[in-house]
C-alpha positions as CSV (number, residue, x, y, z in Angstrom):
1,M,0.2,-0.3,0.5
2,E,0.9,3.2,-0.9
3,P,1.9,5.3,2.2
4,G,-0.3,7.6,3.9
5,W,-3.2,5.1,3.4
6,I,-3.5,2.8,7.3
7,K,-5.5,-0.3,7.7
8,I,-8.5,0.2,9.8
9,K,-10.1,-3.1,9.6
10,T,-9.6,-6.7,8.3
11,F,-12.4,-8.5,6.5
12,G,-13.2,-12.8,5.5
13,I,-15.6,-11.8,2.5
14,V,-14.9,-9.1,0.0
15,V,-18.4,-8.1,0.1
16,E,-18.4,-7.2,3.4
17,A,-15.2,-4.9,3.1
18,E,-16.7,-3.4,-0.8
19,I,-20.0,-2.8,1.2
20,V,-17.9,-0.3,3.7
21,K,-16.1,0.9,1.7
22,N,-18.8,1.9,-0.6
23,M,-20.0,3.6,3.0
24,L,-16.8,5.2,3.4
25,I,-17.1,6.9,-0.3
26,E,-20.4,8.4,-0.2
27,N,-19.5,9.6,3.3
28,D,-16.5,11.5,1.2
29,I,-13.7,9.2,2.9
30,P,-11.4,7.6,-0.2
31,A,-10.9,3.9,0.8
32,V,-9.3,1.3,-0.8
33,V,-10.1,-2.2,-0.7
34,V,-7.1,-4.7,-0.9
35,N,-7.9,-8.4,-1.3
36,K,-5.4,-10.9,0.0
37,Q,-7.5,-14.0,-0.3
38,D,-5.9,-16.7,-2.2
39,V,-7.9,-16.7,-5.9
40,Y,-8.5,-20.6,-5.5
41,V,-10.1,-21.6,-2.0
42,R,-10.5,-18.1,-0.9
43,F,-8.7,-18.0,1.8
44,G,-7.3,-15.1,3.8
45,N,-7.8,-11.6,4.6
46,V,-9.5,-8.5,2.7
47,E,-8.8,-5.2,4.6
48,L,-9.6,-1.9,4.0
49,Y,-7.7,1.0,4.1
50,V,-8.5,4.8,4.1
51,Q,-6.3,8.3,4.3
52,D,-4.1,8.9,6.8
53,G,-6.6,12.2,8.7
54,N,-9.1,10.1,7.9
55,Q,-8.9,7.0,10.5
56,E,-11.3,7.9,13.6
57,A,-14.0,9.7,10.8
58,A,-14.1,6.4,9.1
59,L,-14.3,4.4,12.8
60,Q,-17.1,6.3,13.9
61,L,-19.2,6.0,10.9
62,I,-18.4,2.1,10.6
63,D,-19.5,2.2,14.8
64,E,-22.9,4.1,14.1
65,Q,-23.1,1.4,11.3
66,S,-22.5,-1.0,13.1
67,E,-25.4,0.0,16.1
68,N,-27.7,0.9,13.2
69,T,-28.0,-2.5,12.0
70,N,-27.5,-4.2,15.3
71,D,-31.3,-2.4,16.3
């Protein structure tokens, strides 16, 4: 990953990471998903990165979204 980007969350499922990434982008927080899963067996992690400086806002949005889905 390029300098200036921070990993904020790790997922086991690509779709979950993409949903969170899109939610962040819709809230004007640039985000990138890095898929480190093996292509054939889908073993490994999917990492979500945001630019340094957006980390706190991104984590807050993720927490708020998580609370809303648990209600």
